[in-house]
C-alpha positions in Angstrom: 0.0 0.0 0.0 1.4 3.4 -1.0 1.9 6.0 1.8 1.3 9.7 1.3 4.7 11.3 2.2 3.0 14.7 2.6 0.8 13.2 5.3 3.8 11.7 7.1 5.6 15.0 6.9 2.6 16.9 8.3 2.2 14.4 11.1 5.9 14.6 12.0 5.8 18.4 12.1 2.6 18.4 14.1 4.0 16.0 16.7 7.2 18.0 17.0 5.2 21.3 17.6 2.9 19.6 20.1 5.8 18.3 22.0 7.5 21.7 22.0 4.3 23.3 23.3 4.0 20.8 26.1 7.6 21.3 27.1 7.2 25.1 27.2 5.3 24.7 30.5 8.0 22.7 32.2 10.7 24.5 34.1 14.0 23.5 32.4 16.6 22.4 34.9 18.7 20.9 32.2 20.1 21.9 28.8 17.8 20.9 25.9 20.8 19.3 24.2 21.8 17.3 27.3 20.3 14.4 29.2 17.4 15.3 31.5 19.3 13.7 34.4 22.2 16.2 34.1 21.8 19.1 36.5 22.3 22.7 35.5 25.3 24.6 36.7 23.0 27.1 38.4 20.3 26.4 41.0 16.9 27.9 41.1 16.2 30.8 43.5 12.7 29.9 44.7 9.7 32.0 45.7 11.2 35.4 44.9 9.1 38.6 44.9 9.2 40.1 41.4 8.5 43.8 40.5 7.9 45.2 37.1 10.2 47.9 35.5 10.7 49.3 32.0 13.0 51.2 29.9 12.1 54.9 30.1 10.4 54.6 33.4 10.2 57.9 35.3 11.4 58.3 38.9 8.9 58.0 41.7 8.9 58.4 45.4 9.4 54.7 45.9 11.9 54.4 43.0 13.9 57.7 42.7 16.1 56.4 39.8 15.0 56.9 36.2 15.4 54.1 33.7 16.5 56.1 30.7 19.9 54.8 31.6 20.9 51.5 33.1 23.8 50.6 35.4 25.7 49.4 32.3 24.3 51.5 29.5 24.1 55.3 29.8 22.0 55.5 26.6 19.7 52.5 27.4 16.5 54.1 26.2 18.1 55.4 23.0 19.8 52.1 22.3 16.5 50.3 22.9 14.8 52.5 20.3 12.4 54.3 22.6 10.0 54.0 25.5 9.1 50.4 26.4 5.5 51.3 27.1 4.3 48.9 29.9 0.6 49.3 29.0 -0.6 46.0 27.6 -2.9 47.8 25.2 0.2 49.4 23.6 2.1 46.2 23.1 2.0 43.6 20.3 1.4 39.8 20.4 5.1 39.2 20.1 5.7 41.1 23.4 7.2 44.3 22.1 5.9 48.0 22.1 3.7 48.7 19.2 5.4 52.0 18.1 8.7 50.5 17.1 10.9 47.4 16.6 13.2 47.3 19.6 16.9 47.3 18.9 17.6 45.5 22.2 15.9 42.4 23.6 12.5 43.4 25.2 12.9 40.4 27.5 15.1 41.8 30.2 15.5 41.7 34.0 17.4 43.5 36.7 19.2 41.7 39.6 20.7 43.4 42.7 24.4 43.2 41.8 26.8 45.4 39.8 30.0 43.7 38.9 31.7 46.8 37.4 31.3 48.8 40.7 32.2 45.9 42.9 35.2 44.9 40.8 36.6 48.4 41.2 35.9 48.4 44.9 38.0 45.4 45.9 39.5 44.1 42.6 38.6 40.6 43.8 35.0 40.4 45.0 33.5 40.0 41.5 36.1 37.4 40.5 35.4 35.5 43.7 31.6 35.4 43.6 30.6 35.3 39.9 30.7 31.6 38.7 31.6 32.4 35.0 34.0 35.3 35.8 37.3 33.6 34.9 36.1 32.3 31.5 34.4 35.5 30.4 36.4 38.5 31.9 38.1 40.6 29.2 39.1 43.9 30.8 38.4 46.1 33.7 35.3 48.3 33.2 33.6 45.7 31.0 30.7 43.8 32.7 30.6 40.0 32.6 27.0 40.1 33.9 25.4 42.5 31.4 23.2 40.6 29.0 23.7 37.3 30.8 20.7 34.9 30.3 18.2 34.2 33.1 15.3 31.7 33.2 12.2 32.7 35.1 9.5 30.3 36.2 6.0 31.3 37.2 3.1 28.9 37.7 4.4 26.1 35.5 5.5 28.4 32.7 9.1 29.3 31.8 10.5 32.5 30.2 14.0 33.5 29.3 15.4 37.0 29.5 18.7 38.9 29.6 20.2 40.7 32.6 20.2 44.3 31.6 20.2 46.4 34.8 20.9 46.4 38.5 18.1 46.3 41.2 15.7 46.3 42.8 17.1 48.6 45.5 20.5 46.9 46.1 23.7 46.8 44.0 25.9 44.4 46.0 23.7 41.6 47.1 26.1 38.9 45.9 25.1 36.4 48.6 21.6 36.3 47.1 22.4 36.7 43.4 25.2 34.1 43.3 24.7 32.3 46.7 21.9 30.8 48.8 20.8 33.8 50.8 17.4 35.6 50.5 17.4 39.1 49.1 18.7 41.9 51.4 16.0 44.3 50.2 13.1 44.8 52.5 11.0 47.1 50.3 8.2 45.6 48.2 8.0 42.5 50.3 11.7 41.7 49.9 11.8 42.1 46.1 14.7 40.2 44.4 14.2 40.6 40.7 12.8 43.3 38.3 11.0 42.0 35.2 10.3 43.8 31.9 6.8 44.1 30.5 7.6 41.4 28.0 8.5 38.9 30.7 5.4 40.0 32.7 3.1 39.5 29.8 4.5 36.2 28.6 4.3 34.7 32.1 0.9 36.3 32.9 2.0 38.0 36.1 -0.7 40.3 37.5 -1.3 42.2 40.7 0.2 41.1 43.9 0.6 37.4 42.9 4.2 38.0 41.8 6.3 35.3 43.4 8.5 33.5 40.9 11.6 31.3 40.6 14.7 32.2 38.6 18.1 31.0 37.7 21.0 31.8 35.4 21.2 29.8 32.1 23.8 29.0 29.5 23.1 29.6 25.8 22.7 25.9 25.3 19.8 25.9 27.8 17.7 28.6 26.1 14.6 27.1 24.5 12.9 28.5 21.4 10.6 31.4 22.2 9.9 35.1 21.6 13.0 36.1 23.7 15.1 34.9 20.7 13.5 37.3 18.2 14.8 40.9 18.8 17.9 42.8 19.8 21.4 43.6 18.7 22.5 42.3 22.1 20.7 39.0 21.5 22.9 36.1 20.3 20.0 34.3 18.8 18.6 37.3 16.9 22.0 37.9 15.4 22.7 34.3 14.4 19.7 33.3 12.3 21.5 30.3 10.9 22.0 28.9 14.3 20.6 25.4 14.6 21.1 23.5 17.9 21.3 19.7 18.3 17.6 19.3 19.1 16.6 21.0 15.8 19.1 18.9 13.9 17.6 15.7 15.3 14.2 16.8 14.2 15.5 17.4 10.7 17.2 14.0 10.6 13.9 12.3 11.6 12.2 14.0 8.6 15.0 13.0 6.3 14.8 9.3 7.4 11.1 9.3 7.0 11.4 10.6 3.4 14.1 8.1 2.6 12.0 5.2 3.9 9.0 6.4 1.9 11.2 6.6 -1.3 12.6 3.1 -0.7 9.1 1.6 -0.2 7.7 3.2 -3.3 10.7 2.4 -5.6 10.1 -1.4 -5.2 
């Protein structure tokens, strides 16, 4: 009996997409290209209060620092392309502001540690506490934390973002950011991470229900998602030909199915 190859191809694509959608809701504690039994280098920080911030945010009584600049980018708003309007009505379905295409990744976070400041203070503290310091440090004055990838988990859903600023409230809370301590900050119920509007909207965080988990992630651990789409500072947006081992396996499955179909129909 002849088999319709187009039907096989459609079923394979459909099953792959379905599996990917199911996996989107599972917090990844392993790299997609590695065994599930292999643990990540970085542990989860559990039950952390998250606050929302955005590029271009004006100073307030509770937050006197404006967000036109970041701790690592004096022209943050300009380099982003404009005001990252947090109003959901002014945002698109791919989690960006409606008025412009962002030039930096709209999926960003702030954590309460500034490696540039603390490296200058002691010359050794950043080197001692940052796990990836020795393999990424290039020169004094250049951050090894800026744009680092972070995974955020909220109610069974996972989102990835880049570390773009310092906060909330603290700038040297290394024992929490890289260790096992709770956040030093006491404001906003001990807030320990700031999330961008894109992260908020993707995870569906609303109101006071804002406890999340987060951890650092290597490039090999970043799953497919809207956080790969935009930004000159985004590795994935700047390497469109990048294909990881998981995608290569999917391609190989399709190739083998096609070859099997051809062999059966050439007899």
